[in-house]
C-alpha positions in Angstrom: 87.9 31.7 131.0 91.6 31.7 131.1 93.6 34.6 132.4 94.9 35.0 128.9 91.5 35.4 127.5 90.6 37.9 130.1 93.7 40.1 129.1 92.8 40.0 125.6 89.1 40.9 126.2 90.4 43.6 128.5 92.6 45.1 126.1 89.9 45.2 123.3 87.5 47.0 125.8 90.1 49.5 126.4 90.8 49.8 122.7 87.1 50.4 122.0 87.1 53.2 124.8 89.9 55.1 123.3 88.4 54.8 119.8 85.1 55.9 121.2 86.5 59.1 123.0 88.6 60.0 120.1 85.3 60.0 117.8 83.5 62.1 120.5 86.4 64.7 120.6 86.3 64.8 116.6 82.7 65.3 116.3 83.0 68.8 117.2 85.2 69.6 114.2 84.2 67.9 110.8 86.0 68.6 107.5 83.7 68.2 104.4 85.5 67.7 100.8 84.3 69.5 97.6 85.8 68.5 94.3 86.9 71.2 91.9 88.5 71.3 88.4 91.9 72.0 90.3 92.6 71.5 93.8 90.5 69.9 96.6 88.7 72.3 98.8 88.0 71.2 102.6 85.6 73.0 104.7 86.1 73.0 108.5 82.6 72.8 110.5 81.6 73.2 113.9 78.5 72.3 115.8 76.9 75.0 117.8 76.6 74.1 121.4 76.7 75.0 124.9 79.7 75.9 126.8 81.4 78.2 129.2 82.8 81.4 128.1 85.6 83.2 130.5 88.3 85.5 130.0 90.6 86.4 132.9 93.4 88.7 134.0 96.3 87.4 136.4 97.9 89.1 139.3 99.5 88.0 142.5 98.5 89.0 146.0 98.9 88.2 149.7 96.2 86.5 152.1 94.9 88.6 154.9 92.7 88.3 157.6 89.3 90.5 157.0 89.7 92.3 160.3 93.3 92.6 161.8 93.9 94.6 164.9 97.4 95.6 166.2 97.2 96.1 170.1 99.8 98.4 171.4 100.5 100.7 174.5 100.5 104.4 174.9 102.8 104.4 177.8 106.3 103.5 178.3 107.2 101.0 180.9 108.5 97.4 181.5 106.3 94.5 180.3 105.4 92.8 183.9 103.1 89.8 182.7 101.9 88.3 179.4 98.8 85.9 179.6 98.7 84.9 175.9 100.9 83.4 173.3 101.0 82.8 169.6 97.6 81.3 168.2 95.8 82.1 171.5 92.1 82.7 171.2 91.0 85.7 173.1 87.5 87.5 173.6 86.8 91.0 173.8 87.8 92.7 176.9 90.0 89.7 178.0 93.4 90.6 180.0 96.2 89.6 177.6 99.2 91.7 179.3 100.1 93.9 182.1 102.8 96.6 182.4 104.8 97.5 185.7 102.6 99.9 187.9 105.1 101.3 190.1 106.0 104.4 188.4 102.4 104.9 187.2 101.1 104.7 190.6 103.6 107.0 191.8 102.8 109.8 189.0 99.0 109.2 189.9 99.8 109.8 193.7 101.7 112.9 192.8 99.1 114.2 190.6 96.3 113.4 193.3 98.3 115.7 196.0 98.9 118.4 193.7 95.2 118.4 192.7 94.0 118.4 196.5 96.4 121.2 197.1 95.1 123.3 194.4 91.6 122.5 195.4 92.3 123.7 199.0 93.8 126.8 197.6 91.0 127.4 195.4 88.4 127.1 197.8 90.3 129.7 200.3 90.6 132.1 197.4 87.0 132.0 196.4 85.9 132.6 200.0 88.3 135.7 200.3 87.1 137.0 197.0 83.3 136.8 198.0 84.2 138.5 201.1 85.9 141.3 199.6 83.4 141.8 197.0 81.0 142.2 199.6 83.1 144.9 201.5 83.8 146.6 198.2 80.2 147.1 197.4 79.9 148.8 200.8 83.0 150.9 199.9 84.8 149.5 202.9 88.0 148.4 201.1 89.9 149.9 198.1 89.6 148.9 194.5 93.2 147.6 194.3 92.4 145.4 197.2 89.3 144.1 195.4 91.3 143.4 192.1 93.9 141.7 194.1 91.5 139.2 195.5 89.8 138.6 192.2 93.2 137.9 190.6 94.2 135.5 193.3 90.7 133.7 193.1 91.1 133.4 189.3 94.7 132.0 189.4 93.6 129.7 192.0 90.7 128.4 189.7 93.4 128.0 186.7 95.7 126.0 188.8 92.9 123.8 190.0 91.8 123.0 186.6 95.5 122.2 185.2 96.0 119.8 188.2 92.6 118.2 187.7 93.6 117.5 184.0 97.0 116.1 185.1 95.3 113.8 187.5 92.8 112.6 184.8 95.8 112.0 182.5 97.7 109.9 185.3 94.7 107.9 186.1 94.2 107.1 182.3 98.0 106.2 182.0 97.7 103.8 184.8 94.6 102.1 183.0 96.9 101.8 180.0 99.0 99.4 181.9 96.2 96.8 182.0 96.1 95.5 178.1 93.0 93.8 177.1 91.9 92.5 173.8 89.7 95.1 171.7 88.0 92.2 169.7 87.2 88.3 169.8 90.1 86.6 167.8 93.3 84.8 167.9 96.9 85.7 168.4 98.7 85.9 165.2 101.7 87.9 166.1 103.2 88.6 169.5 106.2 91.1 169.5 107.0 91.3 173.2 108.2 89.2 176.1 107.8 89.6 179.9 110.6 92.1 181.2 111.0 93.8 178.1 110.9 97.5 177.9 108.7 99.3 175.6 108.9 103.0 174.5 105.9 104.9 173.6 107.5 108.0 171.9 106.4 109.4 168.7 104.5 106.0 167.6 102.7 103.4 169.5 104.6 100.2 169.9 102.8 97.2 168.6 102.6 94.4 171.2 100.2 91.9 169.6 98.3 91.4 166.4 95.0 89.7 166.6 92.8 88.5 163.5 89.1 88.4 164.0 87.9 85.4 162.2 90.5 83.2 160.2 87.4 81.3 158.5 86.8 84.2 156.4 89.9 85.8 154.7 90.7 88.4 151.9 93.5 88.6 149.3 94.9 91.9 148.4 96.0 91.8 145.1 98.1 94.0 142.8 96.4 94.4 139.6 98.4 96.0 136.6 97.1 99.3 135.2 96.5 97.7 131.8 94.2 95.1 133.4 92.3 97.2 135.9 89.8 98.7 133.4 88.0 95.4 133.1 88.1 94.4 136.8 84.5 95.1 138.6 83.0 94.2 142.2 81.3 91.0 142.4 83.5 89.2 139.8 84.4 85.6 140.1 88.1 84.8 141.2 90.1 81.7 141.5 93.5 81.4 143.1 95.9 79.1 144.2 98.8 79.1 146.9 102.0 77.4 146.8 101.3 75.5 150.2 98.6 73.7 148.6 99.3 73.4 144.9 96.5 71.1 144.0 93.7 73.1 145.6 92.0 76.0 143.6 90.2 78.4 146.0 87.3 80.4 144.9 86.1 84.1 145.8 85.0 87.4 144.5 85.9 90.9 144.1 84.9 93.1 147.1 86.7 96.2 146.5 88.7 98.1 144.0 91.1 100.8 145.8 91.5 103.8 144.0 94.9 104.6 145.4 97.6 103.3 143.3 101.3 102.1 143.9 104.3 102.6 141.6 107.2 100.3 141.5 110.4 100.4 139.3 111.6 97.4 137.2 115.1 97.6 135.8 116.7 95.7 133.1 120.2 96.6 131.9 120.4 100.2 131.4 116.8 101.0 131.0 114.2 101.1 133.9 110.5 101.2 133.8 107.8 102.2 136.3 104.8 99.6 136.8 101.6 101.0 138.3 99.3 98.9 140.1 96.0 99.0 141.8 95.1 97.0 145.1 91.8 94.7 144.4 90.3 93.2 147.6 89.1 89.8 147.3 87.1 87.9 149.6 87.3 84.1 150.3 85.8 81.5 152.7 88.4 79.5 154.7 86.4 76.8 156.6 89.2 74.4 156.7 91.9 77.2 158.0 94.2 76.1 154.8 94.6 79.7 153.8 97.0 81.3 156.4 98.0 84.9 156.7 100.7 86.3 154.6 100.4 83.4 152.0 101.3 84.5 148.4 98.3 83.7 146.0 98.3 83.4 142.1 95.1 84.9 141.2 92.8 84.9 138.0 90.2 87.5 138.1 87.3 86.4 135.6 86.3 89.5 133.6 84.1 87.6 131.4 82.6 84.5 133.0 79.2 83.1 131.4 78.3 79.4 131.8 76.3 77.0 129.6 75.7 79.5 126.9 75.2 78.8 123.2 78.5 79.5 121.3 80.7 79.2 118.1 84.2 79.6 117.3 84.8 83.1 116.8 86.6 82.5 113.6 83.0 81.2 112.1 81.9 84.9 112.4 84.9 85.8 110.1 84.3 83.1 107.6 82.8 84.3 104.1 82.5 81.9 101.2 84.5 84.0 98.3 83.6 82.8 94.9 87.0 82.4 93.9 87.6 80.1 96.8 84.4 77.9 96.6 84.2 77.7 92.9 81.9 78.6 90.0 79.5 75.7 90.9 78.7 76.9 94.5 75.6 78.7 95.4 75.9 81.5 97.9 72.7 82.8 99.4 74.0 86.0 101.4 72.3 88.5 103.6 73.2 92.1 104.8 73.4 91.3 108.4 76.3 92.8 110.4 77.0 89.5 112.2 76.2 86.1 110.3 77.3 82.5 110.3 77.3 80.1 107.2 76.0 76.6 106.8 76.7 74.4 103.7 74.3 71.9 102.3 75.6 70.2 99.3 77.1 73.1 97.3 74.9 75.8 98.8 76.3 78.2 101.3 73.5 79.8 103.4 74.1 82.9 105.5 72.3 83.2 108.9 72.1 86.6 110.6 73.0 86.2 114.4 72.9 88.3 117.5 76.3 88.0 119.3 77.0 88.4 123.0 80.4 88.3 124.8 83.5 86.9 123.5 86.8 85.7 124.7 88.6 85.7 121.3 88.1 81.8 120.6 84.5 81.5 121.4 81.6 83.9 120.7 78.3 83.7 122.6 75.2 83.4 120.3 72.1 85.0 121.4 69.9 84.4 118.6 70.0 83.4 115.0 70.9 80.0 115.1 69.8 76.8 117.3 71.9 74.2 119.4 73.1 71.4 116.9 73.6 73.6 113.8 76.6 72.8 111.9 78.5 76.0 111.0 81.2 76.5 108.6 84.4 78.0 110.3 87.0 78.0 107.4 88.0 76.5 104.2 91.3 74.9 103.1 92.6 74.2 99.7 94.5 70.7 99.6 96.9 70.1 97.0 96.0 67.3 94.5 99.0 65.3 95.4 97.7 64.9 98.9 96.1 61.6 99.5 92.4 61.6 99.5 90.8 61.2 102.8 89.3 57.7 103.2 90.4 56.7 99.5 88.5 56.2 96.6 85.0 54.8 97.2 85.6 55.2 101.1 83.6 57.0 103.1 84.5 60.6 104.3 86.8 60.7 107.2 87.9 63.6 109.7 91.8 64.1 109.8 91.1 64.1 113.6 89.8 60.6 113.5 92.0 57.7 114.5 93.2 55.5 111.8 92.7 51.6 111.5 94.6 49.6 113.9 
């Protein structure tokens, strides 16, 4: 076989494959032709079969770690040592930084001295009070002397308690100079460097941000108030990120936060307020492609049924009106609320069906028809001047079928 013959054979095989695909695609919708005294009437039909029915709402959100901890310090001072960097893996209790301890140790020594002095004073005043109490019982001292010793004893006790609290605070502040990781995780943000001064005033400064487990992430999405009513926990979610445009990630809704946020959008002279609700979506991240703070484009499937019997929704709206189908047509109707029609010859037969969910285009059929039933979806009147499909004496052809080569 020559190279030219092989090329011709490949071309024929390719052409046959294209025609086969076109026939399969056209098999789902078939047009039947019925002649009348006037115009020709063509009926679109569809084969009842298994399909997926889904409906979704779209939103945007941000990729976040499931557990994220901001590590700070409650004391002011200079960062003396830092033992970690970005992307460092840390364990719970691991030393990650130290602050300069000179000032804190000095404060601790001063508090300890004050405590010891107040302790000595307390012990002295306690013994003096106990001695005067015994003398007062024997009426050997005046009442004012007894009251004075009681006052001095209680004042010494109060001073001791105050200095004890100051000592405990100084000890705690010194312990804050040792900064350790509160969880197992990875450093995703570092806000300080060695030698930098941090001031713990009205709020605790953040030194490090630690994410617990980047193989499990969550997406915090802002869903519009018009769509939030259809969102439920457990619904399937698919989303993409700009970093990997060809990858589709899967997740599910785990939380719908009741708090709302309001933002304003302005256009020329008018402005409108947009109310959104935060929806939390969990997603596995085994390959670590999802990085914190990436923007996600999200589809939440409010309707999601797989491999169910369904028909086009317009089949449930079709009715063979006598004026449309002609006087020769036989119409076998039924009083069902939902029904579909089949056509055999000139006879239209109604079949009551029980419907399930719908996405507007397809409707689930729970009962009443079976897979493979051919259902009439609509009727069209074609003008007499239009060419007859297939020509005189030719078999019926679908307008979606490919023509001859």
